[in-house]
N, C-alpha and C positions, 0 to 999 in steps of 0.2 A: 466547504464554502462553494457556492455556485457563482460563476462569473456571468454577469449580465451587462450588455446584451450578448447573446450568442452570435458571433460575427463571422460570416464568410467561410466557415468550414463546409465541406461537401461530404455527403453521406451516400455512398453507392447503393446501399440497401435501405435508405431512409432512416427515420428515427422513431418508428411506431411498432415494428414487428421484428422479433428475433427468433431464430430457430430453436425449437424446444430441444431439451437435452437428448431425447431419443432419436431425433431426426436432424443431425448436423447439416449445415449448409457449406458447400464448397466455395471458398473465397479466392482460391488460387490453386494451381496444380498441386495436389497432394496436401492441401491445407484446408481444414474444416473447422467451422465455428459451431459450438454448442453452448447454449445458455442454461445454467442450472439455477433454479430458484433458491432463495435463502430466506430465513426469517429475519425480520428487522426492517428498518427504513431503507437500507441499501439492499434491495430484495432480490438481487441476482448477482451472478458472476459469469463472465464469458470465459470459456475454456477452449483451448486450441488443440486439435488432434492432427498430428503430422504423420503421414504415411512413411513408414521406415522399413523398406524392403518387405520381408514376410512378417510384418508386425507393425507396431505403432509406438510413437513417442507422444506424450501429452504434456501440455504446459498448464500448470496449476490444477487444483483438485476439488475445490469447494470445502465447506465446513464438514466436520465429522458429525453428521446427523443421520438417523436411519433412512430418511427419504433420499438423501444423496447417495448413500451406499447402494440402495435399491436401484437408483437411476443408473449408476455406474455398471451394476451387474447387467441390466438390460441393454445398455449401450454397448458394452464389450461383447456380449453374446449376440446382439442383433446387428446394428450398423457396422461395428468393427469386426464382424465375421468370426469371432472366436479366435482371432489371431493373437499372438503373444503381445503383451504390453511390455516393451523392452525397457523404456526409460520414462521416468517421471521427473519433469523439470519444474521446479518451483521458483517463480520470479523472486519471491521474498517470503519472510517468516510470518506474515499476518495470517490469522486463522482461516480466512476464506480462501487463501492460496495454498497453505500447507496442511490444512486440516485433515485430509484423507490421504496424504502422501505415504505415511507409515503403513496404513491399512492396505493401500494398493500395492506397495512394495512387498508386503507380507503375502497378500492374497495371490499375487501373480509373479512373484520372484523378480521384480523389476529393480533396476538401478535408480537411485535417487541422485539427482544433480542439483546442486545449489552452490551459491558462493559461500566462502568460508565464514564470513561474518554473520550471514543470515542463518546458516546451520547452527553455528555455535551459540549465537545469541538466543535462538529458539530453544536449544537444549538447556541453556542456563535458566531461562525464564520458566520453562516447564518444570525443571528440577528444583527451582528455588521457591515455588509457590506452595507453602504449607497451609495449615489451617488458620494461622494467626497472621494478621497484617503486621509487617515489620514496623518498628517504631520510626524508622527513617522514612517510610512511606507516609505515615500519619504526619510527621513533621513537614514533609514536602508539601502536602495539601493544606496543612495549617498555614504554612508560610505563604501560600497562594491566596489565602483569604477564606478558607472553609471554616464554618462555625461548627459547634458541637453536633447539631442535627445532621449536617452534611457529612461530617466525619463518621457518624454512626451508619449512614447510608453507604458510605464507601466501604466500611467493614463488611456490610451485608453483601455487597457486590464483589468483594475481593476474590480473585481466582477465576474470574470469567474468561481470562485469556486462554486457559488450558481446557476449558469445558468443551470446546468443539475441535480439539486437536488430538488425533490419535498419536500415541508415542512414536517418535521418529526412530528409524533404524540406527544401529550403532556405527554404521559407516556410510559414507556418501562419496560421490565423485565431484570434485571441486570445479566450479566455474570461475573464471577470472577474466578481467578485461582483455579483449583481443583474442580469446580462444575461438577456435573454429570447430563447429560440430557438423559432421556429415550425417544428415538425416534424410534417408531415402535418396532421391536424386539431387538434393540441394545442399548447399553449404550455408550455415548460419553463423554469424559472428556474435560473440557476447559483448554487449555494450553495458557498462555499469553506470547506474545513477545513484545518488545519495540524497539523504534528507528525509524522505518519507519513511525509509528504513535504512539500515546501516550500509548495505552493499547490494542494491537492487539490480537484478539481471534482466536486461532487455535482450531480445534476439532479433538480429537484423539479417535479412537475406537480400544481398544486392541483386541477384538474378531475378528474383520475383518482385523486387521493389516493395518489400514488406518489412514492417517493424512490429513485433509483438512487444507491446510497451508495458504490460502489467499495469501497475498503478503510477508509474513514473510520468506518463502523459495520458490524461483523460480529456475527453472533448468538451465537457461542460462543467463538471465539478472540479474543484481543486483538491488534490490529495492532501490528507492531513499531515502536517509537519509539526511534530510534537517533541517537547522535552519530557523525558520519563523520570520517575523517581530513582531509577537505577543510575542515572547519569545527570544529576540536576544542573550542572554547569555547562552542559553541551550546547552547541550552536548549530542545530540541524538546519535552520533557515539559511545560514550561510552556505552549507553544503548543498541545499536544494537549489538556491539561486546559481551557484557555480555549476551544478550539473545541468540546469536548463540552458545556461549560456554555452556550455561545452557541447551539448547535444545539438543545439541550434547551429553551431559552427561546423560540426563534423559530419552530421547526417544529411543526406540529400533532402531537398524540400519536397520532392514529388512522391514520397513513399505513401503507401496505404498503411495507416496505423491501425493495429488490432489491439484495442485497449481491454483491460479486465472488466470494465464497467461501461455501460451505455453502448454506443454503436461505432463500428469501424468508420474511419473518416480520412479524408485528404485535407492537408493544410498543416503539416507538422511545424514548419517554421513559424507560421502565424500563431499557432496554438502555444508554442513555447514563448513567443513574445508576449502573448496575452498573460501567461502565467507569471512571467517576470514582472510585467507592468502591474499586475494585480497585487503582488506582494510588495512591490516598492510603493504603491499607492497606500496600502495599509500601514506600512511603516511610517510614511509621512503623516497620516491621520493620527496614528498612535502618538507620535512625537508631539504633535500639536495638542493632543488631549492631556498629555502629562505636564501641564503647566502647574498643577498642584499634585501632591503625592497621591498615588493610586496603588491599589493591590492588583494582582493579576485578574481576579474575578471582576473587578470594577471595569475592566477594559473590554468585556464581552460585547457591549453595544457598538463599539467602534469596529470590531473585527467580524461580527456575525450579524446577518440581516434578519434573524428571527430569535425568539427567546430560547435560551439554552436551559435545558432541564433534563432530569433523569440520567440515563446512561450516557447521554451525549456530553454531560458536563466534564467528564474526565478528559475526553479528547479536546474539548474547548479550552480547558485549563492548560493542557500540554501545548496547544497551539499558541495561546496567549503568551506563555512563558518562552516559547521559541522566539517570538517577536521581541520580548523583553531582553532575553539574553543576547540577541543580535545587536540591539541598540546599546546595551551595556558594553559589549565587546568593542563596538565602534566608538565608544566614549561619548555617545550622544545623550545618554541619560545615566543617572546614578541609582544605586540601590542601597537602602539602609534597612536594618532589621530592628524592630522594636522589642520591648521587654517580653512580649508574648510570642516571639519568634516569627512574627509576620513580616514579610518583605514589602517595602514601599518603594515605588519608583517615581522619579521625577527628572525632568530635563533641566 
């Protein structure tokens, strides 16, 4: 979702031009910004290169597609001077962040650093995706209101999560809340967020007044917060709101935020408040809408400002269910299941 209007954030490098992947831009001493293109509507990811003595540490990797591999090869041999790639840090398990982590670690003998939940969940999802859609997944989307044609489309698309992720290494170095990493001349603290993914790692450098925020804090779009078929009764929206409040309380307001998408910005406290307010507004609107029984798919017009179709429908369904599960857990609405296995929600 996109939050409108865009209010009062400041962008030191503007909002129109980003450094190409082969020519990173220095944003602070020893910290460089490179943007890699991606296929799809979210057509880029920002990657962060950190000088690390006689080598480099990188944060996030892009999708495993041939163009990104070639771009990494040129970047490492060119701008990065052929120096060793010591560590690969992945903020979380989503394909645009972890896609090339395994390949980079194999290619350059690098260490992989992730939080435990992100690493293990990614392993589970990669290992558990066979050729056939599990019955539980079909039941999950049928309960949300999918008809026969939509379920057939789901079966055709099944397995897309793994299509752009190289296999992960068999070991990793664990990141946890409060850990400190010495990267070159600077110390970075691990700050954990939840909701968008299970145990999302942000990196905070007090000396440089920087926050590498991954997808936990983005300046204009709101990160997808979804219920997955693997855990249908989860309440990720509660985790997301709790995380936003905690980050707003514990992190300084004057940090330069380096997000995974869009542009670096100042205004962390304001942006976190906007994110909280946006979700609370949507919850109120949804509660008002549920004066008669509705399925999850019936709620799209309340939550999204454009028509939902194609590959975006899965994320929209997960996000609608995140709002439903939150309201059910708060006992503001009830859920009943009909004879066809479809869930109906009403206040």
